[in-house]
Each structure stands twice: as C-alpha cells, then as structure tokens.
N, CA, C, O and the ligand as a Tripos MOL2 file, in Angstrom:
@<TRIPOS>MOLECULE
protein
  281   279    71     0     0
PROTEIN
NO_CHARGES

@<TRIPOS>ATOM
      1 N          29.7600   -2.0770    1.2610 N.3       1 MET1
      2 CA         28.8160   -1.0010    0.9620 C.3       1 MET1
      3 C          28.8550   -0.6820   -0.5200 C.2       1 MET1
      4 O          29.9300   -0.5560   -1.1050 O.2       1 MET1
      5 N          27.6880   -0.5520   -1.1260 N.am      2 SER2
      6 CA         27.6180   -0.2560   -2.5590 C.3       2 SER2
      7 C          27.8900    1.2110   -2.8190 C.2       2 SER2
      8 O          27.6840    2.0690   -1.9600 O.2       2 SER2
      9 N          28.3440    1.4650   -3.9920 N.am      3 GLU3
     10 CA         28.5730    2.8380   -4.4230 C.3       3 GLU3
     11 C          27.2270    3.5030   -4.7160 C.2       3 GLU3
     12 O          26.3550    2.9070   -5.3490 O.2       3 GLU3
     13 N          27.0690    4.7280   -4.2560 N.am      4 THR4
     14 CA         25.8300    5.4350   -4.5640 C.3       4 THR4
     15 C          26.1260    6.6170   -5.4860 C.2       4 THR4
     16 O          27.1860    7.2380   -5.4220 O.2       4 THR4
     17 N          25.1670    6.8940   -6.3260 N.am      5 ASN5
     18 CA         25.2750    8.0170   -7.2570 C.3       5 ASN5
     19 C          24.0260    8.8680   -7.1670 C.2       5 ASN5
     20 O          22.9580    8.3870   -6.7890 O.2       5 ASN5
     21 N          24.1660   10.1300   -7.5140 N.am      6 THR6
     22 CA         23.0220   11.0220   -7.6130 C.3       6 THR6
     23 C          22.7210   11.2630   -9.0840 C.2       6 THR6
     24 O          23.5940   11.6590   -9.8550 O.2       6 THR6
     25 N          21.4670   11.0160   -9.4600 N.am      7 TYR7
     26 CA         21.0450   11.1590  -10.8500 C.3       7 TYR7
     27 C          19.8750   12.1310  -10.9470 C.2       7 TYR7
     28 O          19.0930   12.2880  -10.0100 O.2       7 TYR7
     29 N          19.7790   12.7680  -12.0850 N.am      8 THR8
     30 CA         18.5960   13.5540  -12.4360 C.3       8 THR8
     31 C          17.9650   12.9320  -13.6720 C.2       8 THR8
     32 O          18.6460   12.6720  -14.6640 O.2       8 THR8
     33 N          16.6550   12.6960  -13.6080 N.am      9 PHE9
     34 CA         15.9190   12.1630  -14.7510 C.3       9 PHE9
     35 C          14.8060   13.1240  -15.1140 C.2       9 PHE9
     36 O          14.1820   13.7400  -14.2500 O.2       9 PHE9
     37 N          14.5730   13.2370  -16.4170 N.am     10 GLU10
     38 CA         13.3590   13.9180  -16.8650 C.3      10 GLU10
     39 C          12.3030   12.8450  -17.0940 C.2      10 GLU10
     40 O          12.5640   11.8430  -17.7600 O.2      10 GLU10
     41 N          11.1070   13.0560  -16.5380 N.am     11 VAL11
     42 CA         10.0370   12.0660  -16.6010 C.3      11 VAL11
     43 C           8.8570   12.6620  -17.3430 C.2      11 VAL11
     44 O           8.4540   13.7970  -17.0880 O.2      11 VAL11
     45 N           8.3100   11.8830  -18.2640 N.am     12 ASN12
     46 CA          7.1180   12.3140  -19.0080 C.3      12 ASN12
     47 C           6.1030   11.1960  -19.1100 C.2      12 ASN12
     48 O           6.4960   10.0500  -19.3270 O.2      12 ASN12
     49 N           4.8210   11.4700  -18.9630 N.am     13 PRO13
     50 CA          4.3380   12.7680  -18.5070 C.3      13 PRO13
     51 C           4.4800   12.9100  -16.9940 C.2      13 PRO13
     52 O           4.3840   11.9210  -16.2680 O.2      13 PRO13
     53 N           4.7020   14.1090  -16.5240 N.am     14 MET14
     54 CA          4.7190   14.3750  -15.0850 C.3      14 MET14
     55 C           4.0990   15.7580  -14.8740 C.2      14 MET14
     56 O           4.7720   16.7830  -14.9720 O.2      14 MET14
     57 N           2.8190   15.7540  -14.5860 N.am     15 THR15
     58 CA          2.0600   17.0010  -14.5800 C.3      15 THR15
     59 C           1.3990   17.3240  -13.2510 C.2      15 THR15
     60 O           0.9480   18.4510  -13.0460 O.2      15 THR15
     61 N           1.3330   16.3560  -12.3430 N.am     16 CYS16
     62 CA          0.6170   16.6250  -11.0990 C.3      16 CYS16
     63 C           1.1750   15.7740   -9.9720 C.2      16 CYS16
     64 O           2.0580   14.9420  -10.1840 O.2      16 CYS16
     65 N           0.6500   15.9920   -8.7680 N.am     17 SER17
     66 CA          1.1600   15.2500   -7.6200 C.3      17 SER17
     67 C           0.8250   13.7610   -7.7190 C.2      17 SER17
     68 O           1.4850   12.9360   -7.0880 O.2      17 SER17
     69 N          -0.2050   13.4080   -8.5130 N.am     18 GLY18
     70 CA         -0.4980   11.9940   -8.7400 C.3      18 GLY18
     71 C           0.6410   11.3130   -9.4820 C.2      18 GLY18
     72 O           0.9890   10.1660   -9.2000 O.2      18 GLY18
     73 N           1.2120   12.0360  -10.4330 N.am     19 CYS19
     74 CA          2.3490   11.5080  -11.2000 C.3      19 CYS19
     75 C           3.5560   11.2890  -10.2940 C.2      19 CYS19
     76 O           4.1970   10.2380  -10.3410 O.2      19 CYS19
     77 N           3.8600   12.2900   -9.4680 N.am     20 THR20
     78 CA          5.0330   12.1450   -8.6100 C.3      20 THR20
     79 C           4.8140   11.0120   -7.6130 C.2      20 THR20
     80 O           5.7500   10.2880   -7.2760 O.2      20 THR20
     81 N           3.5790   10.8600   -7.1440 N.am     21 LYS21
     82 CA          3.2900    9.7850   -6.1840 C.3      21 LYS21
     83 C           3.5160    8.4200   -6.8030 C.2      21 LYS21
     84 O           4.0920    7.5380   -6.1650 O.2      21 LYS21
     85 N           3.0630    8.2290   -8.0620 N.am     22 SER22
     86 CA          3.2250    6.9060   -8.6650 C.3      22 SER22
     87 C           4.6890    6.6160   -8.9570 C.2      22 SER22
     88 O           5.1360    5.4760   -8.8270 O.2      22 SER22
     89 N           5.4400    7.6440   -9.3520 N.am     23 VAL23
     90 CA          6.8800    7.4470   -9.5790 C.3      23 VAL23
     91 C           7.5820    7.1510   -8.2650 C.2      23 VAL23
     92 O           8.4370    6.2690   -8.1910 O.2      23 VAL23
     93 N           7.2150    7.8950   -7.2300 N.am     24 GLU24
     94 CA          7.8300    7.6850   -5.9190 C.3      24 GLU24
     95 C           7.5610    6.2670   -5.4210 C.2      24 GLU24
     96 O           8.4410    5.6150   -4.8590 O.2      24 GLU24
     97 N           6.3310    5.8020   -5.6360 N.am     25 LYS25
     98 CA          5.9660    4.4550   -5.2070 C.3      25 LYS25
     99 C           6.7890    3.4000   -5.9600 C.2      25 LYS25
    100 O           7.2680    2.4330   -5.3680 O.2      25 LYS25
    101 N           6.9420    3.6020   -7.2650 N.am     26 ALA26
    102 CA          7.7260    2.6550   -8.0680 C.3      26 ALA26
    103 C           9.1750    2.6070   -7.5850 C.2      26 ALA26
    104 O           9.7840    1.5390   -7.5240 O.2      26 ALA26
    105 N           9.7160    3.7740   -7.2450 N.am     27 LEU27
    106 CA         11.1120    3.8300   -6.7810 C.3      27 LEU27
    107 C          11.2500    3.1930   -5.4170 C.2      27 LEU27
    108 O          12.2470    2.5270   -5.1410 O.2      27 LEU27
    109 N          10.2580    3.3900   -4.5560 N.am     28 ASN28
    110 CA         10.3050    2.7710   -3.2290 C.3      28 ASN28
    111 C          10.1540    1.2580   -3.3320 C.2      28 ASN28
    112 O          10.7590    0.5150   -2.5580 O.2      28 ASN28
    113 N           9.3360    0.7970   -4.2990 N.am     29 ASN29
    114 CA          9.1950   -0.6410   -4.5130 C.3      29 ASN29
    115 C          10.5070   -1.2470   -5.0070 C.2      29 ASN29
    116 O          10.8740   -2.3570   -4.6240 O.2      29 ASN29
    117 N          11.2020   -0.5090   -5.8560 N.am     30 LEU30
    118 CA         12.5010   -0.9680   -6.3590 C.3      30 LEU30
    119 C          13.4930   -1.0970   -5.2090 C.2      30 LEU30
    120 O          14.2410   -2.0720   -5.1240 O.2      30 LEU30
    121 N          13.4880   -0.1000   -4.3260 N.am     31 GLY31
    122 CA         14.3840   -0.1050   -3.1750 C.3      31 GLY31
    123 C          15.7660    0.4230   -3.5230 C.2      31 GLY31
    124 O          16.1410    0.5050   -4.6930 O.2      31 GLY31
    125 N          16.5090    0.7740   -2.4960 N.am     32 GLY32
    126 CA         17.8560    1.2800   -2.7040 C.3      32 GLY32
    127 C          17.8960    2.6680   -3.2920 C.2      32 GLY32
    128 O          18.9100    3.0830   -3.8550 O.2      32 GLY32
    129 N          16.7810    3.3990   -3.1630 N.am     33 VAL33
    130 CA         16.6860    4.7590   -3.6990 C.3      33 VAL33
    131 C          16.3850    5.7160   -2.5480 C.2      33 VAL33
    132 O          15.4470    5.5000   -1.7800 O.2      33 VAL33
    133 N          17.1840    6.7700   -2.4340 N.am     34 ASP34
    134 CA         17.0150    7.7210   -1.3310 C.3      34 ASP34
    135 C          16.9490    9.1470   -1.8580 C.2      34 ASP34
    136 O          17.2590    9.4300   -3.0150 O.2      34 ASP34
    137 N          16.5330   10.0290   -0.9600 N.am     35 ASN35
    138 CA         16.5510   11.4800   -1.2450 C.3      35 ASN35
    139 C          15.8310   11.8160   -2.5470 C.2      35 ASN35
    140 O          16.3400   12.5810   -3.3660 O.2      35 ASN35
    141 N          14.6410   11.2390   -2.7340 N.am     36 ILE36
    142 CA         13.8750   11.4730   -3.9590 C.3      36 ILE36
    143 C          13.2650   12.8680   -3.8950 C.2      36 ILE36
    144 O          12.5420   13.1940   -2.9540 O.2      36 ILE36
    145 N          13.5570   13.6800   -4.8900 N.am     37 SER37
    146 CA         13.0190   15.0320   -4.9050 C.3      37 SER37
    147 C          12.5280   15.3910   -6.3020 C.2      37 SER37
    148 O          13.2600   15.2650   -7.2840 O.2      37 SER37
    149 N          11.2670   15.8440   -6.3730 N.am     38 PHE38
    150 CA         10.6120   16.1220   -7.6530 C.3      38 PHE38
    151 C          10.5810   17.6130   -7.9280 C.2      38 PHE38
    152 O          10.4900   18.4250   -7.0070 O.2      38 PHE38
    153 N          10.6560   17.9630   -9.1970 N.am     39 ASN39
    154 CA         10.4010   19.3270   -9.6420 C.3      39 ASN39
    155 C           9.3970   19.2400  -10.7790 C.2      39 ASN39
    156 O           9.7440   18.8870  -11.9060 O.2      39 ASN39
    157 N           8.1340   19.5700  -10.4670 N.am     40 LEU40
    158 CA          7.0640   19.4240  -11.4560 C.3      40 LEU40
    159 C           7.2610   20.3770  -12.6290 C.2      40 LEU40
    160 O           6.9240   20.0440  -13.7650 O.2      40 LEU40
    161 N           7.8030   21.5560  -12.3590 N.am     41 GLU41
    162 CA          7.9740   22.5430  -13.4220 C.3      41 GLU41
    163 C           8.9510   22.0350  -14.4870 C.2      41 GLU41
    164 O           8.7310   22.2000  -15.6870 O.2      41 GLU41
    165 N          10.0310   21.4160  -14.0160 N.am     42 ASN42
    166 CA         11.0460   20.8910  -14.9450 C.3      42 ASN42
    167 C          10.7940   19.4420  -15.3220 C.2      42 ASN42
    168 O          11.5200   18.8720  -16.1370 O.2      42 ASN42
    169 N           9.7470   18.8320  -14.7210 N.am     43 LYS43
    170 CA          9.4530   17.4100  -14.9230 C.3      43 LYS43
    171 C          10.6680   16.5490  -14.5930 C.2      43 LYS43
    172 O          10.9640   15.5850  -15.2990 O.2      43 LYS43
    173 N          11.3600   16.8960  -13.5290 N.am     44 THR44
    174 CA         12.5460   16.1250  -13.1710 C.3      44 THR44
    175 C          12.3990   15.4980  -11.7910 C.2      44 THR44
    176 O          11.6490   15.9620  -10.9330 O.2      44 THR44
    177 N          13.1470   14.4290  -11.6270 N.am     45 VAL45
    178 CA         13.2950   13.8180  -10.3160 C.3      45 VAL45
    179 C          14.7930   13.6380  -10.0730 C.2      45 VAL45
    180 O          15.5230   13.1460  -10.9330 O.2      45 VAL45
    181 N          15.2270   14.0430   -8.9000 N.am     46 VAL46
    182 CA         16.6120   13.8750   -8.4830 C.3      46 VAL46
    183 C          16.6190   12.8420   -7.3660 C.2      46 VAL46
    184 O          15.7800   12.8890   -6.4660 O.2      46 VAL46
    185 N          17.5510   11.9230   -7.4200 N.am     47 LEU47
    186 CA         17.5880   10.8760   -6.3960 C.3      47 LEU47
    187 C          19.0130   10.3640   -6.2240 C.2      47 LEU47
    188 O          19.8810   10.5450   -7.0770 O.2      47 LEU47
    189 N          19.2070    9.7260   -5.0970 N.am     48 THR48
    190 CA         20.4830    9.0820   -4.7920 C.3      48 THR48
    191 C          20.2320    7.5900   -4.7210 C.2      48 THR48
    192 O          19.2800    7.1450   -4.0810 O.2      48 THR48
    193 N          21.0890    6.8130   -5.3820 N.am     49 THR49
    194 CA         20.8000    5.3820   -5.4340 C.3      49 THR49
    195 C          22.0620    4.5640   -5.6320 C.2      49 THR49
    196 O          23.0680    5.0500   -6.1490 O.2      49 THR49
    197 N          21.9840    3.3080   -5.2080 N.am     50 GLU50
    198 CA         23.0420    2.3470   -5.5040 C.3      50 GLU50
    199 C          22.6800    1.5470   -6.7570 C.2      50 GLU50
    200 O          23.4770    0.7370   -7.2290 O.2      50 GLU50
    201 N          21.4610    1.7780   -7.3010 N.am     51 LYS51
    202 CA         21.0430    1.1120   -8.5490 C.3      51 LYS51
    203 C          21.6970    1.8030   -9.7430 C.2      51 LYS51
    204 O          22.2400    2.9010   -9.6280 O.2      51 LYS51
    205 N          21.6310    1.1320  -10.8880 N.am     52 THR52
    206 CA         22.1010    1.7710  -12.1200 C.3      52 THR52
    207 C          21.0130    2.6940  -12.6470 C.2      52 THR52
    208 O          19.8390    2.5520  -12.3070 O.2      52 THR52
    209 N          21.4210    3.6390  -13.4800 N.am     53 SER53
    210 CA         20.4320    4.5430  -14.0690 C.3      53 SER53
    211 C          19.4210    3.7550  -14.8970 C.2      53 SER53
    212 O          18.2490    4.1250  -14.9570 O.2      53 SER53
    213 N          19.8640    2.6720  -15.5340 N.am     54 GLN54
    214 CA         18.9350    1.8780  -16.3420 C.3      54 GLN54
    215 C          17.8860    1.1980  -15.4600 C.2      54 GLN54
    216 O          16.7270    1.0880  -15.8610 O.2      54 GLN54
    217 N          18.2680    0.7460  -14.2840 N.am     55 GLU55
    218 CA         17.2980    0.1370  -13.3700 C.3      55 GLU55
    219 C          16.2420    1.1540  -12.9470 C.2      55 GLU55
    220 O          15.0670    0.8170  -12.7990 O.2      55 GLU55
    221 N          16.6690    2.4000  -12.7550 N.am     56 ILE56
    222 CA         15.7260    3.4560  -12.3920 C.3      56 ILE56
    223 C          14.7830    3.7320  -13.5700 C.2      56 ILE56
    224 O          13.5730    3.8660  -13.3880 O.2      56 ILE56
    225 N          15.3470    3.8150  -14.7640 N.am     57 ILE57
    226 CA         14.5370    4.0730  -15.9570 C.3      57 ILE57
    227 C          13.5050    2.9640  -16.1410 C.2      57 ILE57
    228 O          12.3500    3.2310  -16.4730 O.2      57 ILE57
    229 N          13.9250    1.7190  -15.9230 N.am     58 ASP58
    230 CA         13.0020    0.5850  -16.0620 C.3      58 ASP58
    231 C          11.8960    0.6450  -15.0060 C.2      58 ASP58
    232 O          10.7360    0.3670  -15.3080 O.2      58 ASP58
    233 N          12.2500    1.0060  -13.7780 N.am     59 ALA59
    234 CA         11.2560    1.0630  -12.7030 C.3      59 ALA59
    235 C          10.2300    2.1600  -12.9850 C.2      59 ALA59
    236 O           9.0310    1.9620  -12.7890 O.2      59 ALA59
    237 N          10.7060    3.3100  -13.4430 N.am     60 ILE60
    238 CA          9.7750    4.3980  -13.7680 C.3      60 ILE60
    239 C           8.9440    4.0060  -14.9910 C.2      60 ILE60
    240 O           7.7650    4.3490  -15.0830 O.2      60 ILE60
    241 N           9.5580    3.2930  -15.9170 N.am     61 GLY61
    242 CA          8.8420    2.8380  -17.1220 C.3      61 GLY61
    243 C           7.6470    1.9610  -16.7910 C.2      61 GLY61
    244 O           6.6650    1.9400  -17.5330 O.2      61 GLY61
    245 N           7.7240    1.2360  -15.6780 N.am     62 LYS62
    246 CA          6.6120    0.3710  -15.2810 C.3      62 LYS62
    247 C           5.3780    1.1650  -14.8810 C.2      62 LYS62
    248 O           4.2860    0.6000  -14.8160 O.2      62 LYS62
    249 N           5.5200    2.4620  -14.6110 N.am     63 THR63
    250 CA          4.3660    3.2840  -14.2920 C.3      63 THR63
    251 C           3.7000    3.8290  -15.5700 C.2      63 THR63
    252 O           2.7100    4.5570  -15.4980 O.2      63 THR63
    253 N           4.2640    3.4630  -16.7560 N.am     64 GLY64
    254 CA          3.7210    3.9560  -18.0100 C.3      64 GLY64
    255 C           4.3160    5.2880  -18.4200 C.2      64 GLY64
    256 O           3.8590    5.9110  -19.3790 O.2      64 GLY64
    257 N           5.3360    5.7250  -17.6930 N.am     65 LYS65
    258 CA          6.0060    6.9870  -18.0040 C.3      65 LYS65
    259 C           7.3760    6.6960  -18.5960 C.2      65 LYS65
    260 O           7.8970    5.5900  -18.4520 O.2      65 LYS65
    261 N           7.9540    7.6800  -19.2570 N.am     66 THR66
    262 CA          9.3060    7.5230  -19.7490 C.3      66 THR66
    263 C          10.2450    8.3760  -18.8930 C.2      66 THR66
    264 O           9.8980    9.4790  -18.4700 O.2      66 THR66
    265 N          11.4210    7.8460  -18.6540 N.am     67 ALA67
    266 CA         12.4320    8.5720  -17.8890 C.3      67 ALA67
    267 C          13.6840    8.6620  -18.7340 C.2      67 ALA67
    268 O          14.0890    7.6940  -19.3770 O.2      67 ALA67
    269 N          14.2910    9.8340  -18.7240 N.am     68 GLU68
    270 CA         15.5000   10.0640  -19.5000 C.3      68 GLU68
    271 C          16.5500   10.6530  -18.5730 C.2      68 GLU68
    272 O          16.2920   11.6290  -17.8700 O.2      68 GLU68
    273 N          17.7330   10.0560  -18.5760 N.am     69 LEU69
    274 CA         18.8230   10.5530  -17.7320 C.3      69 LEU69
    275 C          19.2850   11.9270  -18.2370 C.2      69 LEU69
    276 O          19.5460   12.1070  -19.4270 O.2      69 LEU69
    277 N          19.3800   12.8830  -17.3210 N.am     70 LYS70
    278 CA         19.8110   14.2290  -17.7090 C.3      70 LYS70
    279 C          21.2880   14.4050  -17.4680 C.2      70 LYS70
    280 O          21.8340   15.4760  -17.7350 O.2      70 LYS70
    281 CU         -0.3240   13.4140  -12.8810 Cu       71 CU71
@<TRIPOS>BOND
     1     1     2 1
     2     2     3 1
     3     3     4 2
     4     3     5 am
     5     5     6 1
     6     6     7 1
     7     7     8 2
     8     7     9 am
     9     9    10 1
    10    10    11 1
    11    11    12 2
    12    11    13 am
    13    13    14 1
    14    14    15 1
    15    15    16 2
    16    15    17 am
    17    17    18 1
    18    18    19 1
    19    19    20 2
    20    19    21 am
    21    21    22 1
    22    22    23 1
    23    23    24 2
    24    23    25 am
    25    25    26 1
    26    26    27 1
    27    27    28 2
    28    27    29 am
    29    29    30 1
    30    30    31 1
    31    31    32 2
    32    31    33 am
    33    33    34 1
    34    34    35 1
    35    35    36 2
    36    35    37 am
    37    37    38 1
    38    38    39 1
    39    39    40 2
    40    39    41 am
    41    41    42 1
    42    42    43 1
    43    43    44 2
    44    43    45 am
    45    45    46 1
    46    46    47 1
    47    47    48 2
    48    47    49 am
    49    49    50 1
    50    50    51 1
    51    51    52 2
    52    51    53 am
    53    53    54 1
    54    54    55 1
    55    55    56 2
    56    55    57 am
    57    57    58 1
    58    58    59 1
    59    59    60 2
    60    59    61 am
    61    61    62 1
    62    62    63 1
    63    63    64 2
    64    63    65 am
    65    65    66 1
    66    66    67 1
    67    67    68 2
    68    67    69 am
    69    69    70 1
    70    70    71 1
    71    71    72 2
    72    71    73 am
    73    73    74 1
    74    74    75 1
    75    75    76 2
    76    75    77 am
    77    77    78 1
    78    78    79 1
    79    79    80 2
    80    79    81 am
    81    81    82 1
    82    82    83 1
    83    83    84 2
    84    83    85 am
    85    85    86 1
    86    86    87 1
    87    87    88 2
    88    87    89 am
    89    89    90 1
    90    90    91 1
    91    91    92 2
    92    91    93 am
    93    93    94 1
    94    94    95 1
    95    95    96 2
    96    95    97 am
    97    97    98 1
    98    98    99 1
    99    99   100 2
   100    99   101 am
   101   101   102 1
   102   102   103 1
   103   103   104 2
   104   103   105 am
   105   105   106 1
   106   106   107 1
   107   107   108 2
   108   107   109 am
   109   109   110 1
   110   110   111 1
   111   111   112 2
   112   111   113 am
   113   113   114 1
   114   114   115 1
   115   115   116 2
   116   115   117 am
   117   117   118 1
   118   118   119 1
   119   119   120 2
   120   119   121 am
   121   121   122 1
   122   122   123 1
   123   123   124 2
   124   123   125 am
   125   125   126 1
   126   126   127 1
   127   127   128 2
   128   127   129 am
   129   129   130 1
   130   130   131 1
   131   131   132 2
   132   131   133 am
   133   133   134 1
   134   134   135 1
   135   135   136 2
   136   135   137 am
   137   137   138 1
   138   138   139 1
   139   139   140 2
   140   139   141 am
   141   141   142 1
   142   142   143 1
   143   143   144 2
   144   143   145 am
   145   145   146 1
   146   146   147 1
   147   147   148 2
   148   147   149 am
   149   149   150 1
   150   150   151 1
   151   151   152 2
   152   151   153 am
   153   153   154 1
   154   154   155 1
   155   155   156 2
   156   155   157 am
   157   157   158 1
   158   158   159 1
   159   159   160 2
   160   159   161 am
   161   161   162 1
   162   162   163 1
   163   163   164 2
   164   163   165 am
   165   165   166 1
   166   166   167 1
   167   167   168 2
   168   167   169 am
   169   169   170 1
   170   170   171 1
   171   171   172 2
   172   171   173 am
   173   173   174 1
   174   174   175 1
   175   175   176 2
   176   175   177 am
   177   177   178 1
   178   178   179 1
   179   179   180 2
   180   179   181 am
   181   181   182 1
   182   182   183 1
   183   183   184 2
   184   183   185 am
   185   185   186 1
   186   186   187 1
   187   187   188 2
   188   187   189 am
   189   189   190 1
   190   190   191 1
   191   191   192 2
   192   191   193 am
   193   193   194 1
   194   194   195 1
   195   195   196 2
   196   195   197 am
   197   197   198 1
   198   198   199 1
   199   199   200 2
   200   199   201 am
   201   201   202 1
   202   202   203 1
   203   203   204 2
   204   203   205 am
   205   205   206 1
   206   206   207 1
   207   207   208 2
   208   207   209 am
   209   209   210 1
   210   210   211 1
   211   211   212 2
   212   211   213 am
   213   213   214 1
   214   214   215 1
   215   215   216 2
   216   215   217 am
   217   217   218 1
   218   218   219 1
   219   219   220 2
   220   219   221 am
   221   221   222 1
   222   222   223 1
   223   223   224 2
   224   223   225 am
   225   225   226 1
   226   226   227 1
   227   227   228 2
   228   227   229 am
   229   229   230 1
   230   230   231 1
   231   231   232 2
   232   231   233 am
   233   233   234 1
   234   234   235 1
   235   235   236 2
   236   235   237 am
   237   237   238 1
   238   238   239 1
   239   239   240 2
   240   239   241 am
   241   241   242 1
   242   242   243 1
   243   243   244 2
   244   243   245 am
   245   245   246 1
   246   246   247 1
   247   247   248 2
   248   247   249 am
   249   249   250 1
   250   250   251 1
   251   251   252 2
   252   251   253 am
   253   253   254 1
   254   254   255 1
   255   255   256 2
   256   255   257 am
   257   257   258 1
   258   258   259 1
   259   259   260 2
   260   259   261 am
   261   261   262 1
   262   262   263 1
   263   263   264 2
   264   263   265 am
   265   265   266 1
   266   266   267 1
   267   267   268 2
   268   267   269 am
   269   269   270 1
   270   270   271 1
   271   271   272 2
   272   271   273 am
   273   273   274 1
   274   274   275 1
   275   275   276 2
   276   275   277 am
   277   277   278 1
   278   278   279 1
   279   279   280 2
@<TRIPOS>SUBSTRUCTURE
     1 MET1         2 RESIDUE 1 A MET
     2 SER2         6 RESIDUE 1 A SER
     3 GLU3        10 RESIDUE 1 A GLU
     4 THR4        14 RESIDUE 1 A THR
     5 ASN5        18 RESIDUE 1 A ASN
     6 THR6        22 RESIDUE 1 A THR
     7 TYR7        26 RESIDUE 1 A TYR
     8 THR8        30 RESIDUE 1 A THR
     9 PHE9        34 RESIDUE 1 A PHE
    10 GLU10       38 RESIDUE 1 A GLU
    11 VAL11       42 RESIDUE 1 A VAL
    12 ASN12       46 RESIDUE 1 A ASN
    13 PRO13       50 RESIDUE 1 A PRO
    14 MET14       54 RESIDUE 1 A MET
    15 THR15       58 RESIDUE 1 A THR
    16 CYS16       62 RESIDUE 1 A CYS
    17 SER17       66 RESIDUE 1 A SER
    18 GLY18       70 RESIDUE 1 A GLY
    19 CYS19       74 RESIDUE 1 A CYS
    20 THR20       78 RESIDUE 1 A THR
    21 LYS21       82 RESIDUE 1 A LYS
    22 SER22       86 RESIDUE 1 A SER
    23 VAL23       90 RESIDUE 1 A VAL
    24 GLU24       94 RESIDUE 1 A GLU
    25 LYS25       98 RESIDUE 1 A LYS
    26 ALA26      102 RESIDUE 1 A ALA
    27 LEU27      106 RESIDUE 1 A LEU
    28 ASN28      110 RESIDUE 1 A ASN
    29 ASN29      114 RESIDUE 1 A ASN
    30 LEU30      118 RESIDUE 1 A LEU
    31 GLY31      122 RESIDUE 1 A GLY
    32 GLY32      126 RESIDUE 1 A GLY
    33 VAL33      130 RESIDUE 1 A VAL
    34 ASP34      134 RESIDUE 1 A ASP
    35 ASN35      138 RESIDUE 1 A ASN
    36 ILE36      142 RESIDUE 1 A ILE
    37 SER37      146 RESIDUE 1 A SER
    38 PHE38      150 RESIDUE 1 A PHE
    39 ASN39      154 RESIDUE 1 A ASN
    40 LEU40      158 RESIDUE 1 A LEU
    41 GLU41      162 RESIDUE 1 A GLU
    42 ASN42      166 RESIDUE 1 A ASN
    43 LYS43      170 RESIDUE 1 A LYS
    44 THR44      174 RESIDUE 1 A THR
    45 VAL45      178 RESIDUE 1 A VAL
    46 VAL46      182 RESIDUE 1 A VAL
    47 LEU47      186 RESIDUE 1 A LEU
    48 THR48      190 RESIDUE 1 A THR
    49 THR49      194 RESIDUE 1 A THR
    50 GLU50      198 RESIDUE 1 A GLU
    51 LYS51      202 RESIDUE 1 A LYS
    52 THR52      206 RESIDUE 1 A THR
    53 SER53      210 RESIDUE 1 A SER
    54 GLN54      214 RESIDUE 1 A GLN
    55 GLU55      218 RESIDUE 1 A GLU
    56 ILE56      222 RESIDUE 1 A ILE
    57 ILE57      226 RESIDUE 1 A ILE
    58 ASP58      230 RESIDUE 1 A ASP
    59 ALA59      234 RESIDUE 1 A ALA
    60 ILE60      238 RESIDUE 1 A ILE
    61 GLY61      242 RESIDUE 1 A GLY
    62 LYS62      246 RESIDUE 1 A LYS
    63 THR63      250 RESIDUE 1 A THR
    64 GLY64      254 RESIDUE 1 A GLY
    65 LYS65      258 RESIDUE 1 A LYS
    66 THR66      262 RESIDUE 1 A THR
    67 ALA67      266 RESIDUE 1 A ALA
    68 GLU68      270 RESIDUE 1 A GLU
    69 LEU69      274 RESIDUE 1 A LEU
    70 LYS70      278 RESIDUE 1 A LYS
    71 CU71       281 GROUP 0 **** ****
C-alpha cells in the first residue's frame, strides 16, 4: 500500500464552479486522488493522495491553471 498524504494547494485562477469542475476532472484523470474538497473563497483545494505534490501541480497545470502547495 502506498503512503498517502493530505495537501492543500492554492489554484489560480479559480473563480467559479466551472474552474473547480475542470480541476476535479484533471485530478480524477490522474487517479490516486481522494477526498477532493474546494474552497472558492480561498481558491484552495484540499485532497488526499498517494501522488507527489509535484504530480498534482502538473495535473492541475494541464488545465491552464497554476497550483501552489500551501
Ligand atoms: Cu471558473
């Protein structure tokens, strides 16, 4: 079993439910990501994953957004 970690990322731009949907889709396509929870006010996403934080940043980057580990 792989080690899982919980990370918080700030994502920009993230202004509406369309943004969260595209990020969520990218994370689901990546796989190995659970408990995805968005906060639009803080522009953050919290998730649990066996991936590295860099893999998450790269996956979110493919949506044209930037992700920064908090
Ligand atoms: Cu949006």
